[in-house]
Steps between C-alpha positions, in 0.01 A plus 500: 500500500701693248490809716668331798846480349471870400411597856787295637737659246377848597557420873850379418577818308369717778699308760816531289436875461454545875820306568708700265346843522294491821713755684490752214122452460453552877715819489297640214171420675614677821601810302165507310291464816707756690482752220120461483456545873745788532586716199820635661649151500625517143669841530870517412594613848324207667646245258847643558441479874402133473820420308716696750332339799539152357869538412633404851276197527587408144873493580433274799292272277785456250705330769207301638430366147845342481457348849154359412628368166735273699208370704572716803348789690644809670301653785791719616487759223282736697741508799791545259325810356451627857860444611652647180264799525612599846870438421483700178327804660727492805804509264346786303416697816844455642716562194275642230524865578585770246733399219542151652143403416556331167801295612317399816204385291724257315631372835143455631397312185809277528415430863151383402640271232753348745244453779243351262752263345631394840153422644400325177811279487446405865149399410621300203784334698266391777254361252772308316645377832163343591431395139183704536210470266197735483385437856847550649553823303186637660622420853864612449423831326219569756750456778744733316218750461463517876875529561548776241191688623643496854834632371318783317313589823819489709700702250241777478401484867153417371463863385387658178798667332432831314739591221720796584750454217556741213296428188694365207555162335310310768190718469530498122448122499134548579436795266273486193537178302844409648368213728299361207808503278709333767238230548463432126878497445540241780206308364660489151827371648323233709283394207797443281676318780207266568370444146812517281792366694614154617482628857125576455439156348672345795286698749189372319629141495570513873141609565355239270697208646775572745623144523527456123677833475759386757548164325550680167799686640343838579654664807165521677631619837706785359215620274253494789725704726564751215131536424421584862786748499354661190164517671661680794668750273170579331339560842788727597469704178126531551563659843694777326209580272259503795708717733602746224130550427385558858827662618494293811523143639327282745599163651161380381541644149494165323208346690274318255741501207560129533134407457439761230801370309400140521145589396615707202742228381233228530236717336748539215503124454820383674425167664528475875685173454748638242597424145261728313464873485687803375587868550249636252219311677624642829480853369137436407435354848648812658282725280188300596563553868606864463212595265245323723636672813494841330156441359360410845654815646373723220149350526509550876491148627581471872859394576385199705269386222791518258661212691213281390581568134870438554430168681261398223770568240747280688247216528411533132869485411546180700187350347619593150837344564336172607266512199792547265687208657197274462455591134869451436492157663196402290667620180816311589303182565341505152 
């Protein structure tokens, strides 16, 4: 009989450890298994490649984190990446020749920020107009995804756009560790904003209980619109990183970013219903997906089979979110 309380206590400690450090433990396990199966996995060049490849997705995830913290969802980020990509490269191809390249790069970056913010604020405004909760945010942003994807196809003529502009600032953005530094700098800013400002606390409060937040005097509508605008800006900036790396653009460039971003943010521990989460957790979630994807490639797993792993991760993230909620409810009831 005396051993039963000890077993229960051990189970509770393990559960607490998994809740607080589960993502980090999972990341370490993936790295260990991958390095055992393929010795080239832990080389400096491959690790640098993982970080560079994950930077664009990571920037998208920063914006998605804020949206999900308010209890919303944004399925339009992939299409925003696509539209901003074709606009940026078309600007660079048209005006970025010779000595004009660096100035044109700034114009292209500004265009992606404006487009992303515009689409994001339209999303937020529509959601506020219909007093949308989680379900409505799915529908509205999915509709926006279709609209923006169509605009990207029409703008580009449905054609792949090769970069013909002069190398300079735009190309430099994808060189060496630059995209990693950009991602980490943005992540640091967003972390401070979410975790250490009244705005961040209001974002969390809205996600935890929107009605109470509104009754307490928080400007819920304005914050929701702003958060979606921020998410759009992040998607726009991510398109710059992607296109500068591949020196081209496609109207389908952002396909899949929305699901990968949601998966990474949820794997990091941000609740699908809002109120809990954080930027550091999101970074870990991005690393889990990126490291797993790279490991599967290095090991030689078929691309179609990799979808099974990605789907399993999303299902596991949803299950973990539900499990955390159930435990939190039990603890609150005690």
